[in-house]
C-alpha positions in Angstrom: 44.5 -62.3 -47.6 47.9 -61.2 -49.1 48.1 -58.3 -46.7 47.5 -60.7 -43.7 50.2 -63.1 -45.0 52.7 -60.3 -45.4 51.9 -59.0 -41.9 52.5 -62.5 -40.5 55.8 -62.8 -42.3 57.0 -59.5 -40.9 55.9 -60.3 -37.4 57.4 -63.8 -37.6 60.7 -62.4 -39.0 60.8 -59.8 -36.2 60.4 -62.6 -33.6 63.3 -64.5 -35.1 65.5 -61.4 -35.2 64.7 -60.7 -31.5 66.7 -63.9 -30.7 69.8 -62.7 -32.5 72.4 -60.3 -31.0 72.2 -56.8 -32.2 75.5 -55.3 -31.0 77.3 -54.0 -34.0 77.4 -50.3 -34.7 77.4 -48.9 -38.2 81.1 -48.3 -37.9 81.7 -51.9 -36.9 79.7 -53.1 -39.8 81.6 -51.0 -42.3 84.9 -51.9 -40.7 84.2 -55.7 -40.9 83.2 -55.4 -44.5 86.2 -53.3 -45.4 88.6 -55.6 -43.5 87.5 -58.6 -45.5 87.6 -56.7 -48.8 91.1 -55.4 -48.0 92.5 -58.8 -47.0 91.1 -60.3 -50.2 92.6 -57.6 -52.4 96.0 -57.9 -50.7 96.2 -61.7 -50.1 93.7 -63.8 -52.1 95.8 -66.0 -54.4 93.0 -66.3 -57.0 92.3 -62.6 -57.3 93.2 -62.8 -61.0 90.2 -65.0 -61.6 87.5 -62.6 -60.4 85.9 -59.7 -62.1 87.6 -56.8 -60.2 85.1 -54.1 -61.3 82.2 -56.2 -60.1 84.0 -57.0 -56.8 84.6 -53.3 -56.1 81.1 -52.3 -57.2 79.7 -55.0 -54.8 81.8 -53.6 -52.0 80.6 -50.0 -52.6 77.0 -51.2 -52.7 77.4 -53.2 -49.5 78.8 -50.2 -47.6 75.2 -48.9 -47.6 73.5 -52.2 -47.2 75.4 -53.5 -44.2 74.4 -50.4 -42.3 70.7 -51.2 -42.8 71.0 -54.8 -41.5 68.6 -55.4 -38.5 71.0 -57.5 -36.4 74.4 -59.2 -36.4 73.0 -62.4 -38.1 71.7 -60.5 -41.0 75.0 -58.6 -41.3 77.1 -61.7 -41.3 74.8 -63.3 -43.9 75.5 -60.4 -46.2 79.2 -60.9 -45.7 78.8 -64.6 -46.5 77.0 -63.8 -49.7 79.8 -61.3 -50.6 82.4 -64.0 -49.8 80.7 -66.7 -51.9 81.2 -64.6 -55.1 84.9 -65.5 -54.8 84.0 -69.2 -55.4 86.8 -70.6 -53.2 86.4 -73.4 -50.6 89.3 -72.0 -48.4 87.9 -68.5 -48.3 85.0 -68.1 -45.8 83.1 -65.9 -43.4 82.2 -67.5 -40.0 79.4 -66.4 -37.6 80.3 -65.4 -34.0 79.7 -68.2 -31.6 76.6 -66.5 -30.1 75.0 -66.7 -33.6 76.2 -70.2 -34.4 74.5 -71.6 -31.3 71.2 -70.3 -32.6 71.5 -71.9 -36.1 69.9 -75.2 -36.7 70.0 -77.6 -39.7 68.3 -81.0 -38.9 66.2 -80.6 -35.8 62.4 -79.9 -36.0 61.1 -80.9 -32.7 59.4 -84.2 -33.5 61.6 -84.7 -36.5 65.3 -85.0 -37.3 65.8 -84.9 -41.0 69.2 -85.4 -42.8 69.4 -84.6 -46.5 71.9 -85.7 -49.2 72.3 -84.7 -52.8 71.5 -87.9 -54.7 71.4 -87.6 -58.5 70.6 -83.9 -58.2 67.7 -84.4 -55.8 67.3 -83.5 -52.1 66.9 -87.0 -50.6 66.2 -88.0 -47.0 69.1 -90.4 -46.1 68.7 -90.4 -42.3 65.7 -89.8 -40.0 65.0 -90.0 -36.3 64.1 -93.6 -35.5 60.4 -93.0 -34.5 59.7 -91.4 -37.9 61.4 -93.9 -40.2 58.0 -95.3 -41.4 56.4 -91.9 -41.8 59.3 -90.5 -43.7 61.2 -93.4 -45.2 64.7 -93.3 -46.4 64.6 -92.2 -50.1 61.9 -89.5 -49.6 62.5 -86.5 -51.8 62.0 -82.9 -50.8 60.2 -81.5 -53.9 59.0 -78.1 -52.6 60.0 -75.6 -49.9 57.7 -72.7 -49.1 55.7 -73.2 -52.3 58.8 -73.1 -54.5 60.4 -76.1 -56.3 63.4 -77.2 -54.2 65.8 -76.3 -57.0 64.3 -72.8 -57.2 64.4 -72.4 -53.4 68.0 -73.5 -53.3 69.0 -71.2 -56.1 67.5 -68.2 -54.4 68.0 -68.8 -50.7 70.8 -71.3 -50.2 73.5 -71.3 -53.0 74.3 -67.6 -52.9 75.7 -68.0 -49.3 78.0 -71.0 -49.8 81.7 -70.6 -50.7 82.8 -73.4 -52.9 85.5 -74.0 -55.5 83.6 -76.7 -57.4 80.0 -76.8 -58.7 79.3 -80.3 -57.5 80.3 -79.5 -53.9 78.1 -76.4 -54.1 75.2 -78.7 -55.1 76.0 -81.1 -52.3 76.2 -78.5 -49.6 73.1 -76.7 -50.9 71.0 -79.8 -50.3 72.7 -80.6 -47.0 72.1 -77.0 -45.8 68.7 -76.7 -47.3 67.0 -76.1 -43.9 69.9 -74.3 -42.1 68.4 -71.3 -40.4 67.8 -69.8 -36.9 65.8 -71.5 -34.2 62.1 -70.8 -34.7 62.3 -70.7 -38.5 59.4 -72.6 -40.2 59.3 -74.3 -43.6 56.3 -75.4 -45.6 57.6 -78.7 -47.1 56.2 -81.0 -49.7 57.7 -84.5 -49.9 57.5 -87.3 -52.3 57.8 -90.7 -50.6 59.5 -93.7 -52.3 56.0 -95.2 -53.1 55.0 -91.9 -54.9 52.8 -90.6 -52.1 52.9 -86.8 -51.6 53.2 -85.6 -48.0 53.0 -82.0 -46.7 54.5 -80.9 -43.4 55.2 -77.6 -41.6 58.6 -78.0 -40.0 59.8 -75.5 -37.4 63.3 -75.5 -36.1 63.3 -76.3 -32.4 65.0 -78.8 -30.1 64.7 -82.5 -30.9 65.1 -84.7 -27.8 65.1 -88.0 -29.7 68.7 -89.0 -30.3 68.2 -92.3 -32.0 68.3 -92.1 -35.8 68.0 -94.5 -38.7 70.3 -95.6 -40.1 72.3 -95.4 -36.9 75.2 -93.0 -36.8 78.3 -94.9 -35.7 81.0 -93.3 -33.7 83.6 -92.1 -36.3 87.2 -93.1 -35.4 90.3 -91.5 -36.8 91.3 -94.9 -38.3 89.1 -97.9 -39.0 90.5 -101.3 -40.0 88.9 -104.5 -41.1 89.5 -107.6 -43.2 87.5 -108.2 -46.4 87.4 -111.5 -48.3 90.5 -112.7 -50.2 92.9 -111.0 -47.8 91.9 -107.5 -48.8 92.7 -105.0 -46.0 90.3 -102.1 -45.6 91.6 -98.9 -43.9 89.5 -95.8 -43.5 91.7 -92.7 -42.8 89.1 -90.2 -41.7 91.1 -87.1 -40.8 94.7 -85.7 -41.0 93.9 -83.1 -38.3 95.2 -85.3 -35.5 98.7 -86.8 -35.6 97.4 -89.7 -33.5 96.3 -91.3 -36.7 100.0 -91.9 -37.6 100.6 -94.0 -34.5 97.3 -95.8 -35.0 98.5 -96.7 -38.5 101.9 -98.0 -37.3 100.0 -100.3 -34.8 98.2 -102.1 -37.6 101.3 -102.6 -39.7 101.8 -106.2 -38.6 98.3 -106.9 -40.0 98.8 -104.9 -43.2 102.0 -106.8 -44.0 99.7 -109.9 -44.4 97.4 -108.2 -46.9 97.4 -109.3 -50.6 95.5 -106.1 -51.6 94.6 -102.9 -49.8 91.6 -100.5 -49.9 92.2 -97.0 -48.4 89.1 -95.0 -47.8 89.5 -91.2 -47.9 85.9 -90.3 -48.5 85.3 -88.8 -45.1 88.7 -87.1 -44.8 88.3 -83.4 -44.9 92.0 -82.7 -44.5 94.2 -81.3 -41.7 97.9 -81.4 -41.9 99.7 -82.5 -45.1 102.6 -83.8 -42.9 100.3 -86.1 -40.9 99.2 -87.8 -44.1 102.8 -88.0 -45.4 103.8 -90.1 -42.4 101.4 -92.7 -43.6 101.8 -92.6 -47.3 105.6 -93.4 -47.0 104.6 -97.0 -46.3 102.6 -97.3 -49.5 105.4 -96.8 -52.1 108.8 -98.1 -52.9 110.2 -94.6 -53.8 112.9 -92.9 -51.9 111.5 -89.4 -52.8 108.1 -88.1 -53.6 106.9 -84.8 -55.1 104.0 -83.0 -53.5 102.0 -80.1 -54.9 103.6 -77.2 -56.7 102.9 -74.0 -54.8 102.9 -70.3 -55.3 101.7 -67.2 -53.5 101.3 -63.5 -54.4 104.4 -61.3 -54.0 103.7 -57.7 -53.3 106.5 -55.1 -53.4 104.9 -51.6 -53.4 107.6 -49.9 -55.5 107.1 -52.4 -58.3 103.4 -51.8 -58.2 104.0 -48.0 -58.4 106.4 -48.3 -61.4 104.0 -50.7 -63.1 101.4 -48.0 -63.6 103.5 -46.7 -66.5 104.8 -50.1 -67.8 103.3 -51.3 -71.1 103.1 -55.0 -72.1 105.7 -54.4 -74.8 108.1 -53.2 -72.2 108.2 -56.7 -70.7 109.8 -58.4 -73.7 113.1 -59.9 -72.5 112.9 -57.7 -69.4 112.1 -59.5 -66.1 112.2 -56.2 -64.1 109.5 -54.7 -66.3 107.5 -57.9 -66.2 107.5 -57.7 -62.4 106.4 -54.1 -62.6 103.6 -54.8 -65.1 102.2 -57.8 -63.1 102.6 -56.2 -59.7 100.4 -53.2 -60.8 97.8 -55.7 -61.8 98.0 -57.7 -58.5 99.2 -60.7 -60.5 102.8 -61.2 -59.6 103.6 -64.5 -57.8 106.4 -66.0 -55.8 107.0 -69.6 -56.9 108.1 -71.9 -54.0 110.8 -74.3 -54.9 109.2 -77.7 -55.3 111.8 -79.8 -53.5 111.0 -83.5 -53.2 110.2 -85.0 -49.8 112.6 -87.7 -48.8 111.2 -90.9 -47.4 113.2 -91.8 -44.3 111.4 -94.8 -42.8 113.4 -98.0 -42.6 110.3 -100.2 -42.1 109.0 -102.6 -44.7 106.7 -101.1 -47.3 103.2 -102.2 -48.3 103.3 -102.1 -52.1 100.4 -104.3 -53.3 97.5 -103.6 -55.6 95.8 -100.7 -53.8 92.5 -98.9 -54.4 92.0 -95.4 -52.8 88.3 -94.5 -52.4 87.7 -90.7 -53.0 84.7 -88.5 -53.0 83.4 -84.9 -52.8 84.4 -84.8 -49.0 88.0 -85.7 -49.7 89.6 -82.3 -49.2 92.6 -80.2 -48.5 95.4 -82.3 -46.9 93.7 -85.4 -48.1 94.0 -84.1 -51.7 97.7 -83.3 -51.0 98.0 -87.0 -50.0 96.7 -88.0 -53.4 99.1 -85.6 -55.2 102.0 -87.4 -53.6 100.7 -90.7 -54.7 99.9 -89.6 -58.3 101.0 -92.0 -61.0 101.9 -94.8 -58.7 101.3 -97.8 -60.9 99.9 -100.1 -58.1 97.4 -97.5 -56.9 94.0 -96.7 -58.5 91.6 -94.0 -57.4 87.9 -95.0 -57.4 84.8 -92.9 -56.6 84.0 -89.3 -57.3 86.1 -86.2 -57.9 87.5 -84.7 -54.7 86.5 -81.5 -53.0 88.8 -79.4 -55.2 90.1 -76.9 -52.7 93.3 -76.7 -50.7 95.9 -74.0 -49.8 97.0 -72.0 -46.8 94.3 -69.7 -45.4 95.0 -66.5 -43.6 92.8 -66.3 -40.6 91.6 -63.0 -39.0 89.0 -61.7 -36.7 85.8 -59.7 -37.5 83.6 -57.6 -35.2 82.0 -59.1 -32.2 83.5 -62.6 -32.4 83.1 -63.3 -36.1 86.0 -64.5 -38.2 87.2 -65.0 -41.7 89.8 -66.7 -43.8 91.3 -66.0 -47.2 93.3 -68.5 -49.3 96.8 -67.3 -49.8 98.5 -70.2 -51.6 97.8 -71.9 -54.9 98.5 -75.6 -55.2 98.8 -77.6 -58.4 100.1 -81.0 -59.5 104.0 -81.0 -59.8 103.7 -80.4 -63.5 101.4 -77.4 -63.0 98.1 -79.1 -63.8 95.3 -77.5 -61.7 93.0 -79.4 -59.4 91.6 -76.6 -57.3 88.2 -75.8 -58.8 88.1 -79.1 -60.6 88.9 -81.8 -58.0 91.3 -84.7 -58.3 89.6 -87.1 -60.7 89.1 -90.8 -60.0 90.6 -93.3 -62.4 87.4 -95.2 -62.1 84.3 -93.0 -61.6 81.6 -94.5 -59.4 78.7 -92.8 -57.6 76.2 -94.1 -55.1 72.8 -93.9 -56.9 69.3 -93.4 -55.5 68.7 -97.2 -55.5 72.0 -97.7 -53.7 70.7 -95.5 -50.8 67.5 -97.4 -50.7 69.3 -100.7 -50.4 72.0 -99.3 -48.1 74.6 -100.3 -50.6 78.1 -98.9 -50.9 78.7 -99.0 -54.7 82.1 -97.4 -54.5 83.5 -99.9 -52.1 82.0 -102.8 -54.0 83.6 -101.5 -57.3 86.9 -101.4 -55.5 86.6 -105.0 -54.3 85.6 -106.2 -57.7 88.5 -104.4 -59.3 91.1 -105.7 -56.8 89.7 -109.3 -57.1 90.5 -109.2 -60.8 94.1 -108.1 -60.1 96.7 -110.8 -59.9 
């Protein structure tokens, strides 16, 4: 029986591989691996945090392994695993488009299943409409391919995800639990909310049913609504499009009437820091604001060469020797001058009790937004720690349409306190629980409303 199962797996895998492009030569594969390794060594701002010997040993081992990959998909998966060891959310390997188009996450023909990490469990939080009774919201995935879900994730999902924070790694591992090529099958065991155990074989294929439950609403750049007691709610969902700045200006006449304000950044994955700055100017009385403190690696080859013979004792009261010593160890940085940003708007400000909702998806430029507003006495952050990753990535191409990016800039609070790898912490921590999902309740928003209603 075992021999038959093994034969089936081999044939099934071969069928999946036949769908994937197989265009890369051995030279291409070695070059792509080496290109990424080289750019990390030269530009990665957090190189000092990694085990350099292990990093180089992994590279040497992969020189042989990448040549044995059966197709371009398997090759890029190896690169993603290599990249994930750097544990940085702004350092990534991306599939070529031809491969991305063959990767599926939620579609299984008759089923569309969306998962969320809720209290450490893989919970169904959205399903195609026709299956909402069969697989109710709140159903837990307890086994995948005969393994406990946590074991399956640890072995087949987590090692391929680049993340700066453990909690985002947990979230993405659940969300991407079933991400795989079209045709991939999963033996799944589920626990329904009433305790019933249900088993399904799910195979990635096209799902024609578009309707889902709960309904997915069209996400706008900016959403505005009034809550009770003249609380204005504004959701700023992205800083990647400067149109949001003009949309914000349009609602200013309404905002000036607000007694209190809630700003929701939980869906904001970033974009441009300057786009967010145009908005936050209206939320403070200050004339200047300090953003993140920034630094990047500085590499002068001669200093690195001299540093080979520089001892740590030579660096005492000698800045030249210190630069030599650190350059040889790839640990010399250029510190950007942290000049304050001047607020130039002449318009009326909105300085009232304000709650900013934050969460694990609040990232990059949205985190920069929060840094600017740090220590504003009328502003409180409510929710979960933020994504915990920002910086300036260096983008470059990899063979046959793939690409990569490497983080080149380290950002901290103005006083040097780190938030990359930790997240910006809420002043009031609130998470949506399993019961909240079952009741379709937004506990974070409700906590903000309750908090503001107590403010005079």
